[in-house]
C-alpha positions as CSV (number, residue, x, y, z in Angstrom):
1,M,6.5,7.4,-80.6
2,S,5.4,9.9,-77.4
3,N,2.0,8.9,-77.3
4,F,2.9,5.1,-77.7
5,Y,5.5,5.8,-74.7
6,Q,2.9,7.8,-72.3
7,L,0.5,4.6,-73.0
8,F,3.5,1.9,-72.2
9,L,4.7,4.0,-68.8
10,A,0.7,4.1,-68.0
11,W,-0.1,0.3,-68.0
12,G,3.4,-0.6,-66.4
13,I,2.2,1.6,-63.3
14,L,-1.4,0.2,-63.3
15,L,0.3,-3.2,-62.5
16,V,2.4,-2.6,-60.7
17,V,-0.3,-0.5,-58.2
18,V,-2.0,-3.7,-58.3
19,L,0.7,-6.5,-58.0
20,S,1.4,-3.9,-54.4
21,F,-2.3,-4.7,-53.7
22,Y,-1.9,-8.0,-53.8
23,L,0.7,-8.7,-52.0
24,I,-0.3,-6.9,-49.6
25,D,-3.4,-9.3,-49.2
26,K,-1.1,-11.8,-49.3
27,V,1.4,-10.9,-46.8
28,N,-2.0,-10.3,-44.1
29,T,-3.8,-13.3,-45.1
30,M,-0.3,-15.5,-43.8
31,Y,0.3,-12.9,-40.3
32,R,-3.6,-13.9,-39.9
33,F,-2.8,-17.9,-40.1
34,S,0.5,-17.7,-38.2
35,V,-1.2,-15.9,-35.3
36,P,-4.0,-17.2,-33.0
37,A,-7.0,-14.5,-33.2
38,E,-7.3,-12.7,-30.1
39,I,-9.9,-14.7,-27.8
40,P,-11.6,-11.5,-25.5
41,K,-11.0,-12.0,-21.4
42,T,-14.3,-13.2,-20.2
43,Y,-15.5,-13.7,-16.5
44,S,-17.4,-16.7,-15.2
45,D,-19.5,-14.6,-12.5
46,G,-22.4,-13.2,-14.6
47,L,-24.1,-11.9,-11.9
48,F,-22.6,-8.2,-13.4
49,G,-23.8,-9.5,-16.7
50,E,-21.6,-6.5,-18.7
51,L,-20.8,-4.2,-16.0
52,V,-16.9,-5.2,-15.8
53,G,-13.8,-3.1,-15.0
54,K,-14.3,0.9,-15.3
55,N,-18.2,0.4,-16.2
56,L,-18.3,-1.7,-12.9
57,W,-16.8,1.2,-10.9
58,D,-18.8,3.7,-13.1
59,A,-22.7,2.2,-12.1
60,M,-21.4,1.7,-8.4
61,S,-20.5,5.5,-8.4
62,G,-23.8,7.0,-9.3
63,L,-22.8,7.3,-13.3
64,P,-25.2,6.7,-15.5
65,V,-24.0,3.7,-18.1
66,Q,-25.3,3.2,-21.0
67,G,-28.0,0.5,-21.5
68,I,-27.8,-0.3,-17.6
69,D,-31.1,-0.2,-15.7
70,P,-30.3,2.0,-12.5
71,K,-32.8,-0.3,-10.5
72,L,-30.4,-3.1,-11.7
73,V,-27.8,-1.1,-10.3
74,E,-29.7,-0.5,-6.9
75,N,-30.1,-4.3,-6.5
76,L,-26.5,-5.3,-7.2
77,K,-24.6,-3.0,-4.9
78,P,-25.0,-4.9,-2.0
79,H,-22.6,-7.8,-3.8
80,Y,-20.3,-5.2,-5.0
81,E,-19.1,-4.1,-1.7
82,P,-17.2,-7.3,-0.7
83,I,-15.1,-7.3,-4.5
84,L,-14.1,-3.4,-3.5
85,R,-12.6,-4.6,0.3
86,Q,-10.9,-7.1,-1.7
87,H,-9.0,-4.9,-4.4
88,I,-8.3,-2.8,-1.3
89,E,-6.4,-5.4,0.8
90,H,-4.9,-7.3,-2.5
91,T,-3.3,-3.6,-2.9
92,F,-2.0,-3.5,0.4
93,M,-0.5,-6.9,0.8
94,E,0.6,-6.3,-2.7
95,G,2.6,-3.1,-1.9
96,F,3.5,-4.5,1.9
97,R,5.6,-7.6,-0.2
98,D,7.3,-5.0,-2.5
99,G,8.1,-3.0,0.6
100,Q,9.4,-6.3,2.1
101,A,11.2,-7.2,-1.2
102,Q,12.7,-3.3,-1.6
103,R,11.2,-3.0,-4.7
104,A,8.6,-0.1,-6.5
105,G,5.9,-0.7,-8.6
106,V,2.6,0.2,-10.1
107,P,-0.4,-1.2,-8.9
108,P,-2.8,-2.3,-11.8
109,N,-6.4,-0.5,-12.2
110,N,-7.7,-4.1,-12.9
111,R,-8.1,-6.8,-11.0
112,P,-9.3,-10.4,-11.1
113,I,-11.1,-10.8,-7.8
114,P,-12.5,-13.9,-7.0
115,T,-15.9,-14.3,-6.3
116,P,-18.6,-17.9,-4.9
117,R,-19.4,-17.3,-8.6
118,G,-16.4,-17.2,-10.1
119,S,-14.6,-14.1,-10.6
120,V,-15.2,-10.9,-11.7
121,E,-13.1,-7.6,-13.6
122,S,-12.8,-4.8,-11.0
123,W,-11.4,-1.5,-11.5
124,L,-10.7,1.5,-9.0
125,P,-9.2,5.0,-9.8
126,L,-5.2,4.4,-10.1
127,H,-4.8,7.9,-7.8
128,H,-6.2,6.0,-4.6
129,L,-4.8,2.5,-5.5
130,A,-1.4,3.9,-5.5
131,S,-1.8,5.8,-2.4
132,I,-3.0,2.4,-0.7
133,Y,-0.3,0.5,-2.4
134,Q,2.5,3.4,-0.8
135,A,1.1,2.8,2.5
136,G,1.7,-0.7,2.3
137,S,5.0,-0.6,1.2
138,E,5.7,1.9,4.0
139,F,4.4,-0.6,6.3
140,A,6.7,-3.4,5.3
141,M,9.6,-1.2,6.7
142,G,8.2,-1.3,10.1
143,L,9.0,1.8,11.6
144,P,7.1,2.5,14.7
145,E,6.9,6.9,14.0
146,E,5.6,6.5,10.7
147,H,2.3,4.1,11.9
148,L,0.2,6.6,13.0
149,R,0.4,8.7,9.4
150,I,0.1,5.3,7.5
151,Q,-3.2,4.6,10.2
152,Q,-4.3,7.6,8.8
153,S,-3.6,7.7,4.7
154,L,-4.9,4.6,5.1
155,D,-8.7,5.8,6.9
156,Q,-8.9,8.7,4.4
157,V,-8.1,6.8,1.2
158,T,-11.0,4.2,2.0
159,A,-13.4,6.9,3.1
160,M,-13.0,8.1,0.0
161,L,-13.2,5.0,-1.8
162,Y,-16.6,4.3,0.1
163,A,-17.9,7.3,0.2
164,R,-18.0,7.4,-4.0
165,T,-19.9,4.1,-3.7
166,N,-22.1,5.1,-1.4
167,F,-20.8,2.8,1.6
168,E,-21.7,2.6,5.2
169,L,-17.6,2.8,6.8
170,K,-18.4,1.1,10.1
171,D,-15.1,1.1,11.6
172,P,-11.4,2.6,10.4
173,Y,-9.8,0.2,7.9
174,S,-7.0,0.9,9.2
175,E,-7.7,-1.9,11.8
176,T,-7.9,-4.6,9.0
177,L,-5.7,-3.7,6.6
178,L,-2.3,-3.3,9.3
179,K,-3.5,-7.2,10.1
180,L,-3.9,-8.6,7.0
181,P,0.6,-9.1,7.2
182,I,0.4,-11.1,10.9
183,L,-2.5,-13.2,9.8
184,E,-1.0,-14.1,6.8
185,G,2.4,-14.8,9.0
186,L,4.1,-12.0,6.7
187,M,5.4,-10.1,10.2
188,P,5.3,-10.8,14.1
189,D,2.3,-9.3,16.6
190,P,3.5,-6.5,18.3
191,E,1.0,-7.5,20.9
192,L,2.3,-10.4,21.6
193,E,6.1,-9.3,22.2
194,S,4.8,-6.7,24.3
195,Q,3.4,-8.7,26.6
196,T,6.3,-11.1,27.3
197,V,7.7,-9.0,29.7
198,P,4.8,-8.9,32.3
199,D,3.9,-12.2,31.6
200,L,7.2,-13.4,32.9
201,L,6.4,-11.0,36.1
202,T,3.3,-12.1,36.6
203,L,4.5,-15.6,37.0
204,E,6.8,-15.2,38.8
205,Q,5.5,-13.2,41.7
206,N,2.5,-16.0,41.8
207,N,5.4,-18.6,42.2
208,E,6.7,-16.7,45.3
209,A,2.7,-16.2,46.4
210,P,2.6,-19.4,48.3
211,M,5.8,-18.7,50.6
212,A,4.4,-15.4,52.5
213,P,2.6,-17.3,55.2
214,M,6.3,-19.2,56.0
215,A,6.6,-16.4,58.9
216,P,3.5,-17.0,60.6
217,M,3.5,-20.4,60.0
218,Q,6.9,-21.0,62.0
219,D,5.7,-18.7,64.9
220,M,2.8,-20.5,65.5
221,V,4.7,-23.9,65.9
222,Q,7.3,-21.7,67.6
223,Q,4.7,-20.9,69.8
224,G,3.0,-24.8,70.1
225,Q,6.4,-26.3,71.1
226,N,7.2,-23.2,73.9
227,A,3.6,-24.2,75.6
228,K,4.1,-27.6,75.9
229,M,7.8,-27.2,77.3
230,Q,6.3,-25.1,80.0
231,E,3.6,-27.6,80.8
232,I,6.7,-29.8,80.9
233,S,8.6,-27.5,83.3
234,D,5.2,-26.8,85.2
235,S,4.9,-31.1,85.1
236,L,8.1,-31.8,86.5
237,S,8.3,-28.9,89.6
238,G,5.2,-30.4,90.9
239,F,7.1,-33.5,90.8
240,G,9.7,-31.9,93.5
241,S,6.9,-31.1,95.6
242,L,6.4,-34.0,96.8
243,G,9.4,-34.6,99.2
244,E,12.4,-36.4,99.8
245,S,10.1,-39.5,100.5
246,E,9.3,-39.6,97.2
247,T,11.8,-41.4,96.0
248,G,10.5,-45.0,95.0
249,P,11.0,-46.8,91.6
250,A,7.2,-45.4,90.4
251,H,9.1,-41.4,91.4
252,V,12.1,-42.5,89.4
253,A,10.7,-43.6,86.0
254,S,8.3,-40.8,86.5
255,E,11.1,-38.2,86.1
256,A,12.8,-40.4,83.2
257,A,10.2,-40.5,81.1
258,A,9.8,-36.9,81.1
259,V,13.7,-36.3,80.5
260,A,13.3,-38.5,77.3
261,E,10.0,-36.2,76.3
262,V,12.0,-33.4,76.2
263,A,14.9,-34.7,74.9
264,E,12.3,-35.7,72.0
265,V,10.8,-32.0,71.8
266,A,14.5,-30.5,71.4
267,E,15.4,-33.0,68.6
268,G,11.9,-32.7,66.5
269,E,12.7,-28.6,66.9
270,P,14.9,-28.4,63.9
271,Q,12.8,-30.6,61.8
272,A,9.4,-28.6,62.7
273,Q,11.3,-25.2,61.0
274,V,12.3,-28.0,58.4
275,L,9.0,-28.6,57.8
276,A,6.6,-25.1,58.8
277,E,9.7,-23.9,56.0
278,N,8.1,-26.6,52.9
279,N,4.3,-25.4,54.3
280,T,3.7,-28.6,56.2
281,V,2.1,-28.7,59.3
282,L,1.6,-31.5,61.3
283,P,-0.1,-32.8,64.5
284,A,1.2,-31.1,67.8
285,P,2.9,-34.5,69.6
286,N,1.9,-35.6,72.4
287,L,3.6,-34.3,75.5
288,T,1.5,-35.0,78.4
289,L,3.4,-36.4,81.4
290,P,1.6,-39.7,83.0
291,Q,0.3,-39.0,86.9
292,A,3.0,-39.9,89.6
293,Q,1.9,-42.8,91.3
294,P,2.4,-42.0,95.1
295,V,5.0,-44.1,96.4
């Protein structure tokens, strides 16, 4: 009886094990049909071939990559510099926008970068990306006392990235990065704001410049009037020397004409001053007296 019981127990355990394997396989089959298969990421830029992500960074940094010819890497380097530049700029602008929104974030290592042929996945070390992201977030605060430190931090990090990839960096990278928010209209241009007050002062000086010759113009008009008055006075004194015998009608008419000329000059003096203030010069009136006819 004991042998039969042991045999029955062994068959029962075996049946349970087989049933368990069947149920597990059935569940896995149902799961595969319910969940679509994961499609691997594909990038349309076939120039770099299998060099994507970290493999692309390692190859451009001089590290050997299995199955990649070093000569191919050297030929691809000129095409990699725009990818590196865009990755740096996108990370800086991501930090700037998060700084404006007052939220903290962590930049991803991998980032799809558009190229003329499609796009490619770029990868950069996280500690370098974190420094660029932090600089963008602090620049969004707009603190003038932090401007120099942010500029030095960006120049140092970007110089290290370019040195790792053996690219020549001619100008400090901060000159480009710090202008991106202004070009995208996310912050005003400080240079235009600083030029506002001097431009207004220059405009006022230009408006006041034509008023400078007013005083010399008035002096010239006054001197011309004085000269004409002196000429009229001399002419009148000449009439007095003709004697009492020169009291005929022609002599009286000449004196009356001279008096009328003097009155016209006196009345025209205020008008000449107004014209001088407006920088308008009129020709001097002809105040020559007619010659007296002897009686």
